[in-house]
Legacy VTK file of the C-alpha trace (Angstrom):
# vtk DataFile Version 3.0
C-alpha trace
ASCII
DATASET POLYDATA
POINTS 312 float
0.049 0.020 0.015
2.974 2.358 0.734
4.575 1.700 -2.660
1.300 2.712 -4.487
0.980 5.909 -2.427
4.492 6.795 -3.133
4.049 6.026 -6.956
0.952 8.215 -6.911
2.674 11.077 -5.197
5.521 10.936 -7.821
3.067 11.116 -10.619
1.288 13.986 -9.022
4.545 15.733 -8.457
5.576 15.231 -12.136
2.309 16.407 -13.453
2.291 19.688 -11.513
5.846 20.066 -12.425
5.278 19.691 -16.294
2.099 21.873 -15.974
3.925 24.806 -14.102
1.935 24.733 -10.964
4.862 24.915 -8.538
5.814 28.115 -6.659
9.543 29.001 -6.349
9.928 27.304 -3.044
7.913 24.265 -4.238
10.169 24.066 -7.370
13.309 24.343 -5.353
12.160 21.639 -3.137
11.369 19.361 -6.051
14.674 19.937 -7.554
16.464 18.827 -4.490
14.410 15.812 -4.157
14.933 14.967 -7.841
18.724 15.119 -7.313
18.456 12.344 -4.541
15.648 10.244 -5.989
16.730 8.120 -9.110
13.210 6.649 -9.443
11.769 10.122 -9.727
14.338 10.962 -12.275
13.477 8.139 -14.318
9.548 8.658 -14.102
10.107 12.285 -15.130
12.275 11.338 -18.005
9.533 8.987 -19.301
6.751 11.515 -18.941
8.808 14.124 -20.801
9.435 11.599 -23.715
5.704 10.820 -23.896
4.724 14.347 -23.833
7.095 15.074 -26.861
5.698 12.027 -28.767
2.157 13.331 -28.295
2.982 16.864 -29.409
4.742 15.515 -32.527
1.759 13.308 -33.425
-0.701 16.114 -32.973
1.422 18.401 -35.023
1.633 15.816 -37.912
-2.130 15.284 -37.838
-2.851 19.049 -37.834
-0.164 19.580 -40.821
-1.685 16.710 -42.778
-5.215 18.206 -42.369
-3.830 21.575 -43.555
-1.852 20.023 -46.435
-3.556 20.737 -49.704
-1.619 17.883 -51.471
-3.126 15.405 -49.051
-6.608 16.579 -50.040
-5.726 16.242 -53.695
-4.313 12.841 -53.128
-7.503 11.696 -51.352
-9.830 13.182 -53.995
-7.710 11.341 -56.709
-7.843 8.093 -54.736
-11.742 8.624 -54.258
-11.966 9.132 -58.059
-9.885 6.054 -58.829
-12.070 4.037 -56.434
-15.355 5.094 -58.031
-14.007 4.554 -61.433
-12.790 0.977 -60.573
-16.415 0.392 -59.165
-18.163 1.711 -62.278
-15.876 -0.469 -64.552
-16.657 -3.450 -62.518
-20.376 -2.721 -62.901
-19.977 -2.469 -66.512
-18.126 -5.574 -66.902
-20.787 -7.353 -65.035
-23.573 -6.009 -67.287
-21.414 -7.076 -70.287
-21.076 -10.539 -68.996
-24.849 -10.766 -68.192
-25.608 -9.574 -71.904
-23.047 -12.096 -73.310
-24.706 -15.002 -71.334
-28.117 -13.984 -72.314
-27.211 -13.667 -76.038
-25.443 -17.131 -75.882
-28.540 -18.498 -74.219
-30.789 -17.155 -76.978
-28.421 -18.364 -79.803
-28.541 -21.828 -78.127
-32.235 -21.843 -78.033
-32.426 -20.663 -81.746
-30.065 -23.366 -82.783
-31.969 -26.101 -80.693
-35.379 -24.850 -82.203
-33.827 -25.202 -85.740
-31.786 -28.244 -85.275
-33.550 -31.642 -86.313
-34.007 -34.388 -84.001
-31.185 -36.890 -83.980
-33.620 -39.692 -83.996
-35.256 -38.198 -87.002
-32.010 -38.024 -88.909
-31.151 -41.611 -87.762
-34.495 -42.842 -88.775
-34.266 -41.115 -92.469
-30.671 -42.569 -92.684
-31.586 -46.135 -91.945
-34.769 -45.898 -93.918
-32.879 -44.781 -97.059
-30.436 -47.703 -96.484
-33.135 -50.238 -96.001
-35.005 -48.897 -99.186
-31.758 -49.104 -101.204
-30.924 -52.532 -99.901
-34.538 -53.830 -100.769
-34.395 -52.151 -104.281
-31.004 -53.963 -104.940
-32.194 -57.301 -103.919
-35.372 -57.062 -105.900
-33.430 -55.973 -108.919
-30.865 -58.746 -108.583
-33.435 -61.429 -108.158
-35.628 -60.128 -111.283
-32.203 -60.002 -113.350
-31.413 -63.574 -112.259
-35.042 -64.739 -113.104
-34.989 -63.350 -116.570
-31.600 -64.731 -117.358
-32.812 -68.276 -116.319
-36.009 -67.868 -118.500
-33.899 -66.689 -121.430
-31.414 -69.739 -120.938
-34.314 -72.227 -120.777
-35.725 -70.738 -123.931
-32.511 -70.987 -125.821
-31.797 -74.679 -124.615
-35.386 -76.008 -125.159
-35.824 -78.286 -128.413
-39.099 -78.717 -130.314
-40.582 -82.191 -129.550
-41.125 -84.502 -132.485
-44.614 -86.086 -132.715
-45.046 -89.238 -134.880
-48.310 -89.127 -136.985
-49.572 -92.027 -139.497
-49.970 -90.540 -142.965
-50.348 -91.821 -146.570
-46.913 -92.632 -147.871
-47.713 -90.853 -151.224
-48.830 -87.733 -149.634
-45.702 -87.956 -147.353
-43.456 -88.090 -150.322
-45.039 -85.328 -152.147
-45.278 -82.933 -149.086
-42.121 -84.031 -147.052
-39.762 -81.496 -148.393
-42.157 -78.448 -148.479
-43.842 -79.097 -145.116
-40.627 -79.782 -143.334
-39.137 -76.538 -144.630
-42.196 -74.478 -143.882
-42.332 -76.085 -140.367
-38.764 -75.299 -139.631
-39.112 -71.800 -140.768
-42.224 -71.245 -138.776
-40.446 -72.773 -135.802
-37.325 -70.453 -136.281
-39.663 -67.314 -136.678
-41.701 -68.156 -133.594
-38.483 -68.962 -131.553
-36.917 -65.547 -132.675
-40.088 -63.793 -131.864
-40.372 -65.200 -128.382
-36.911 -64.529 -127.683
-37.166 -60.851 -128.830
-40.232 -60.290 -126.509
-38.497 -61.794 -123.630
-35.407 -59.768 -124.223
-37.617 -56.541 -124.432
-39.329 -57.379 -121.281
-35.992 -58.150 -119.299
-34.487 -54.846 -120.784
-37.457 -52.709 -119.752
-37.582 -54.202 -116.233
-33.853 -53.675 -115.741
-34.194 -50.059 -117.087
-37.178 -49.472 -114.613
-35.227 -50.952 -111.734
-32.171 -48.694 -112.549
-34.494 -45.656 -112.907
-36.033 -46.321 -109.474
-32.648 -46.736 -108.036
-31.312 -43.472 -109.380
-34.628 -41.709 -108.152
-33.792 -43.117 -104.594
-30.215 -41.953 -104.848
-31.222 -38.431 -105.998
-33.260 -38.074 -102.715
-30.244 -39.338 -100.637
-29.130 -36.584 -98.166
-25.443 -35.469 -98.121
-24.437 -35.625 -94.285
-21.706 -32.982 -94.435
-24.139 -30.396 -95.948
-26.952 -31.481 -93.617
-24.789 -30.822 -90.514
-23.739 -27.461 -91.880
-27.488 -26.310 -92.280
-27.682 -26.153 -88.557
-24.664 -24.042 -87.973
-25.391 -20.197 -87.311
-23.852 -17.706 -89.736
-23.107 -14.097 -88.832
-22.952 -11.599 -91.822
-23.579 -7.965 -92.501
-26.341 -9.163 -95.148
-29.730 -10.393 -93.807
-31.416 -12.978 -95.862
-35.252 -12.263 -96.093
-36.037 -15.152 -98.467
-36.339 -18.075 -98.967
-36.588 -20.267 -95.854
-33.531 -22.401 -95.128
-35.881 -25.660 -95.670
-38.272 -25.315 -98.581
-40.562 -28.240 -99.359
-40.848 -28.092 -103.057
-39.094 -26.101 -105.762
-41.494 -24.852 -108.435
-39.006 -23.008 -110.651
-39.584 -19.523 -108.829
-37.338 -19.583 -105.908
-36.648 -16.012 -104.836
-33.671 -15.135 -103.075
-34.075 -11.674 -101.453
-31.651 -9.894 -98.890
-31.105 -6.462 -97.232
-27.474 -5.010 -96.766
-24.681 -4.613 -99.141
-21.266 -6.180 -99.524
-17.997 -4.881 -101.237
-17.433 -8.581 -102.406
-19.308 -10.282 -105.224
-22.290 -12.153 -103.941
-22.841 -15.681 -105.699
-25.067 -18.659 -105.276
-24.181 -22.401 -105.340
-26.701 -25.058 -106.021
-25.556 -28.665 -105.280
-27.482 -31.987 -106.052
-27.078 -35.308 -104.324
-24.353 -36.445 -106.551
-22.401 -33.181 -105.465
-22.664 -31.629 -108.839
-22.476 -27.844 -108.407
-24.217 -24.892 -110.560
-22.918 -21.467 -109.801
-24.808 -18.154 -110.266
-22.324 -15.289 -109.979
-22.477 -11.399 -109.516
-26.043 -11.566 -107.950
-28.189 -8.517 -106.987
-31.274 -8.629 -104.799
-34.029 -10.024 -105.574
-32.593 -13.001 -107.696
-35.037 -15.614 -108.990
-33.945 -19.132 -109.501
-35.537 -20.317 -112.787
-33.422 -23.460 -113.547
-35.025 -26.506 -114.862
-33.848 -29.159 -112.423
-34.156 -32.919 -112.317
-35.883 -34.662 -109.355
-33.989 -34.857 -106.088
-32.643 -33.159 -103.260
-30.712 -29.904 -103.547
-28.667 -27.723 -101.203
-27.954 -24.033 -101.855
-25.193 -21.694 -100.435
-25.577 -17.803 -100.613
-21.992 -16.437 -99.987
-19.208 -14.155 -100.741
-15.371 -15.073 -101.057
-14.880 -14.221 -97.450
-18.254 -15.205 -95.483
-21.259 -17.444 -95.986
-24.399 -15.481 -95.794
-26.822 -18.490 -95.396
-27.334 -22.205 -96.397
-30.572 -24.111 -97.201
-31.925 -26.871 -99.275
-35.159 -27.791 -101.339
-36.822 -30.683 -103.157
-37.639 -31.180 -106.720
-40.474 -33.761 -106.907
LINES 1 313
312 0 1 2 3 4 5 6 7 8 9 10 11 12 13 14 15 16 17 18 19 20 21 22 23 24 25 26 27 28 29 30 31 32 33 34 35 36 37 38 39 40 41 42 43 44 45 46 47 48 49 50 51 52 53 54 55 56 57 58 59 60 61 62 63 64 65 66 67 68 69 70 71 72 73 74 75 76 77 78 79 80 81 82 83 84 85 86 87 88 89 90 91 92 93 94 95 96 97 98 99 100 101 102 103 104 105 106 107 108 109 110 111 112 113 114 115 116 117 118 119 120 121 122 123 124 125 126 127 128 129 130 131 132 133 134 135 136 137 138 139 140 141 142 143 144 145 146 147 148 149 150 151 152 153 154 155 156 157 158 159 160 161 162 163 164 165 166 167 168 169 170 171 172 173 174 175 176 177 178 179 180 181 182 183 184 185 186 187 188 189 190 191 192 193 194 195 196 197 198 199 200 201 202 203 204 205 206 207 208 209 210 211 212 213 214 215 216 217 218 219 220 221 222 223 224 225 226 227 228 229 230 231 232 233 234 235 236 237 238 239 240 241 242 243 244 245 246 247 248 249 250 251 252 253 254 255 256 257 258 259 260 261 262 263 264 265 266 267 268 269 270 271 272 273 274 275 276 277 278 279 280 281 282 283 284 285 286 287 288 289 290 291 292 293 294 295 296 297 298 299 300 301 302 303 304 305 306 307 308 309 310 311
């Protein structure tokens, strides 16, 4: 308890001394005590250092408040901070717009994209039809060849008939010649009719096969129909999937290009017809054979649009 009282007393003396509250006699008495009391000396030294540090800190704070440069730096930092916030908000808006646009493009692509099951069904159906046509054609050809072979190998049957010997002698030569000639004519006529029938059936089978091949889709061009194209030219007509071609397919677009616009029309055999240096509107009036056709409207540097149509 005595140590605490002494410490409080020393602190009070140091505080009064630093504040200048001592009278001359009290000051003289304090100085004498200070010379003989090392603890008091050390406490006074610490308090003086503490007071100096506080004064310096206050002066620095006041000078920083009065310094115009600090104000300018603060305003600059504030502007930079706000500018960064604004930039971040703009980036977020751009990202949201990009995501919305990509989502919209995916929906459009999915709506225009044919079902995988439909494509597979068409593909396997075409293979099945082609196989059945080939088998039927082969069996018909084999059957006709066998009939023709049998007709060539068959020999007329001789029938014995009792006749008068005199009549036989008179008529043997003439009748035998006439009979043989008639048989040759009949054989020739029957062979000719069979050949004509076989040939016509073969031609009909070949024609049916060619018709099926004419409507056979081209896989690589079918896949490209679903790809989105970006161009400065906007195609108004026709639709990318026209059911039937009636010799008046109109290609109309808006926008201009510094390059030449041309149209390519491709059939199932990958034969191409090119129409160059086109202007809108352009009418396709070509007389085309039956089958499936693909068209590409483009320039040298970009594809404007792809599509297809049927000639039935």
